[in-house]
C-alpha positions as CSV (number, residue, x, y, z in Angstrom):
1,X,111.2,84.1,90.6
2,X,112.3,87.7,90.9
3,X,112.5,90.2,88.1
4,X,115.6,92.3,87.4
5,X,115.6,95.9,86.2
6,X,118.0,98.8,86.2
7,X,117.9,102.6,86.8
8,X,120.7,104.8,85.4
9,X,121.5,108.2,86.7
10,X,123.4,110.6,84.5
11,X,124.5,114.1,85.4
12,X,127.6,116.3,86.0
13,X,129.6,115.0,88.8
14,X,127.6,111.9,89.5
15,X,129.9,109.8,91.7
16,X,129.9,108.0,95.1
17,X,131.2,111.3,96.6
18,X,128.4,113.4,95.4
19,X,125.3,111.1,95.4
20,X,124.3,110.6,99.1
21,X,122.7,107.5,100.5
22,X,119.6,109.4,101.4
23,X,119.2,110.5,97.7
24,X,119.5,106.9,96.6
25,X,117.0,105.9,99.3
26,X,114.5,108.6,98.1
27,X,114.9,107.5,94.5
28,X,114.3,103.9,95.4
29,X,111.3,104.8,97.5
30,X,109.7,106.7,94.6
31,X,110.3,103.9,92.2
32,X,108.9,101.3,94.7
33,X,105.8,103.5,95.3
34,X,105.2,103.9,91.6
35,X,105.4,100.1,91.0
36,X,103.2,99.3,94.0
37,X,100.5,101.7,93.1
38,X,100.6,100.9,89.4
39,X,99.1,97.5,90.4
40,X,101.9,95.3,91.9
41,X,100.3,92.7,94.2
42,X,101.1,93.0,97.9
43,X,104.4,91.3,98.9
44,X,105.5,90.0,102.2
45,X,108.8,89.9,104.2
46,X,110.0,86.7,102.5
47,X,109.5,88.2,99.0
48,X,109.9,92.0,99.2
49,X,108.5,94.1,96.4
50,X,111.8,95.8,95.6
51,X,115.5,95.1,96.5
52,X,118.7,96.9,95.6
53,X,121.2,94.2,94.6
54,X,124.0,96.3,93.0
55,X,125.5,99.7,92.4
56,X,127.9,100.0,89.5
57,X,129.6,102.5,87.2
58,X,130.6,105.1,89.9
59,X,127.2,105.1,91.5
60,X,125.4,105.8,88.2
61,X,123.8,102.4,87.6
62,X,121.5,100.8,90.2
63,X,120.5,97.2,89.8
64,X,117.2,96.1,91.4
65,X,115.2,92.9,91.8
66,X,111.5,93.0,92.2
67,X,108.8,90.4,93.0
68,X,108.1,88.4,89.8
69,X,104.4,89.3,90.1
70,X,105.2,93.0,89.8
71,X,106.6,92.8,86.3
72,X,103.4,94.0,84.6
73,X,103.3,97.0,87.0
74,X,107.0,97.8,86.2
75,X,106.2,97.6,82.5
76,X,103.2,100.0,83.0
77,X,105.4,102.5,84.7
78,X,108.1,102.3,82.0
79,X,105.5,102.7,79.3
80,X,103.9,105.7,80.9
81,X,107.2,107.5,81.3
82,X,108.4,106.6,77.8
83,X,105.3,108.0,76.2
84,X,104.8,110.8,78.6
85,X,101.2,109.7,78.9
86,X,99.8,108.9,82.3
87,X,96.2,108.1,81.3
88,X,95.2,105.0,83.2
89,X,98.1,105.2,85.7
90,X,96.8,105.4,89.2
91,X,97.1,108.8,90.9
92,X,99.3,107.5,93.7
93,X,101.7,106.0,91.1
94,X,101.7,109.2,89.1
95,X,102.4,111.2,92.3
96,X,105.5,109.0,93.1
97,X,106.9,109.6,89.6
98,X,106.3,113.4,90.0
99,X,108.3,113.2,93.2
100,X,111.1,111.4,91.4
101,X,110.9,114.1,88.7
102,X,111.4,116.8,91.3
103,X,114.4,115.0,92.7
104,X,115.9,114.6,89.3
105,X,115.4,118.4,88.5
106,X,116.8,119.4,91.9
107,X,120.0,117.4,91.3
108,X,120.3,118.0,87.6
109,X,120.0,114.3,87.0
110,X,118.7,112.4,84.0
111,X,117.1,109.2,85.3
112,X,116.6,106.3,82.9
113,X,114.4,103.4,83.9
114,X,115.0,100.2,82.2
115,X,112.3,97.7,81.2
116,X,112.2,94.4,83.1
117,X,115.2,92.3,82.1
118,X,116.6,95.1,79.9
119,X,119.6,97.4,80.3
120,X,119.0,100.9,81.4
121,X,121.8,102.1,79.2
122,X,119.4,102.0,76.2
123,X,116.2,102.9,78.1
124,X,113.7,105.2,76.5
125,X,111.9,105.9,79.8
126,X,113.7,109.2,80.7
127,X,112.9,111.6,83.6
128,X,114.9,114.9,83.7
129,X,114.5,118.6,83.9
130,X,113.9,118.8,80.2
131,X,111.7,115.6,80.1
132,X,109.6,116.1,83.3
133,X,106.7,114.0,84.5
134,X,103.4,115.7,83.7
135,X,102.3,117.6,86.8
136,X,99.3,116.1,88.7
137,X,97.3,119.3,88.3
138,X,97.3,119.0,84.5
139,X,95.8,115.5,84.7
140,X,92.1,115.6,83.9
141,X,90.0,113.6,86.3
142,X,86.3,113.3,87.5
143,X,85.1,112.2,90.9
144,X,81.8,111.0,92.2
145,X,79.8,108.2,93.8
146,X,79.4,105.0,92.0
147,X,78.9,101.2,92.4
148,X,81.4,98.6,91.4
149,X,81.0,94.8,90.9
150,X,84.2,92.9,91.4
151,X,85.9,89.7,92.5
152,X,87.9,90.1,95.7
153,X,91.4,88.5,95.4
154,X,93.0,89.8,98.6
155,X,92.2,91.8,101.7
156,X,94.7,93.5,104.0
157,X,98.4,93.1,104.0
158,X,100.8,96.0,104.9
159,X,98.0,98.4,103.9
160,X,95.4,96.8,106.2
161,X,92.2,98.6,105.1
162,X,92.6,97.8,101.4
163,X,91.6,95.1,99.0
164,X,92.9,93.9,95.6
165,X,89.9,93.4,93.3
166,X,89.3,92.4,89.6
167,X,86.5,94.5,88.1
168,X,83.7,92.7,86.3
169,X,84.2,94.9,83.3
170,X,87.9,94.2,83.2
171,X,90.9,95.6,85.0
172,X,92.3,95.3,88.5
173,X,92.4,97.8,91.3
174,X,93.6,98.2,94.9
175,X,90.8,99.9,96.7
176,X,90.6,101.5,100.2
177,X,87.9,100.3,102.6
178,X,85.8,102.3,105.1
179,X,86.8,100.4,108.2
180,X,88.2,97.2,109.6
181,X,84.7,95.6,109.8
182,X,84.4,95.9,106.0
183,X,87.8,94.4,105.6
184,X,86.8,91.4,107.8
185,X,83.5,90.9,105.8
186,X,85.3,91.0,102.5
187,X,87.9,88.6,103.8
188,X,85.1,86.1,104.1
189,X,84.1,86.6,100.4
190,X,87.5,86.0,98.7
191,X,87.3,84.9,95.1
192,X,83.6,85.7,94.8
193,X,81.8,88.5,93.1
194,X,80.6,91.3,95.4
195,X,78.9,94.7,95.1
196,X,80.5,97.8,96.7
197,X,79.3,101.4,96.8
198,X,81.7,104.3,97.3
199,X,83.6,107.2,95.9
200,X,85.6,106.9,92.7
201,X,88.2,108.9,90.7
202,X,88.2,108.4,86.9
203,X,90.9,109.4,84.5
204,X,89.0,111.5,81.9
205,X,92.0,111.8,79.6
206,X,90.9,108.6,77.9
207,X,88.1,108.5,75.2
208,X,84.6,109.2,76.5
209,X,82.9,106.1,77.7
210,X,86.2,104.4,78.5
211,X,87.4,106.3,81.6
212,X,89.4,103.9,83.8
213,X,88.8,104.1,87.5
214,X,92.0,105.3,89.2
215,X,90.9,105.2,92.8
216,X,88.0,103.8,94.7
217,X,87.1,104.2,98.4
218,X,84.4,101.7,99.4
219,X,81.9,103.1,101.9
220,X,79.2,100.4,101.8
221,X,79.4,96.6,101.2
222,X,76.0,95.5,99.7
223,X,75.8,92.1,101.6
224,X,72.5,91.2,100.0
225,X,74.0,91.1,96.5
226,X,74.7,87.8,94.8
227,X,75.9,87.3,91.2
228,X,73.3,85.7,89.0
229,X,73.7,84.3,85.5
230,X,72.0,86.4,82.8
231,X,69.6,83.6,81.8
232,X,68.5,83.2,85.3
233,X,68.0,86.9,85.9
234,X,65.9,87.2,82.7
235,X,63.9,84.2,83.8
236,X,63.1,85.9,87.1
237,X,62.1,89.1,85.5
238,X,59.9,87.3,83.0
239,X,58.2,85.4,85.8
240,X,57.6,88.6,87.7
241,X,56.0,90.4,84.8
242,X,55.1,87.9,82.0
243,X,53.0,90.2,79.9
244,X,55.8,92.8,79.5
245,X,58.0,90.3,77.7
246,X,55.4,88.8,75.3
247,X,56.7,88.9,71.7
248,X,60.1,90.3,72.8
249,X,63.3,88.7,71.4
250,X,65.4,88.9,74.5
251,X,68.7,88.3,72.8
252,X,68.0,91.0,70.1
253,X,66.8,93.4,72.9
254,X,70.1,92.9,74.8
255,X,72.2,93.4,71.7
256,X,70.3,96.6,71.0
257,X,71.0,97.9,74.5
258,X,74.7,97.0,74.0
259,X,74.8,98.9,70.7
260,X,75.5,95.8,68.7
């Protein structure tokens, strides 16, 4: 089932005679990119991510439908714009909104994005020259090498060297892959936990210790890794070095490590 949402354009002289088709196309492309990179699952030709189904009120109200699975991503975009806070929003989605903001400023538009199923006439997600999207260069990030553990839910699609994953610590992410061979290997490990090494970008605008990963480029698939239950892992460690664990309350020790 598809989700409906609206975008309203306000501005002096907004009409079918002044708003060109390529401006509407660019606006729709920016919105689609923001939704896609905010975490919308890949769509196919039978169920496209975004579709324009109506233009009303002298070209100022655009009615869209989107794949039903994209509703959380639309809500994420609307929330980020409403609050003017882009912490946790992927850089590519943020970039798409910045591009939309430039278009609005260039045309002296006020663009209102309605929440899924709601009217854009009362939307609080506003982009305009006086309510711009925070520039990318003002967004605090950190970059570096890291290792992630995740479940692979999808590999490929229109963006072939990518994978949709669910991180063991929580949260989903679309990651880029080093090459086609890695994509093929991960395709054989769908719905299983894997270990990937690579380069990450974190959003440091969140509280310390809770920086979400915005982007991840996998450079190495650790094929030898296999998820192990904690009890089994501790048992193996104890068997390998029994004297080191004598008199140790394992549960209390783990709680201490976790700060409980």
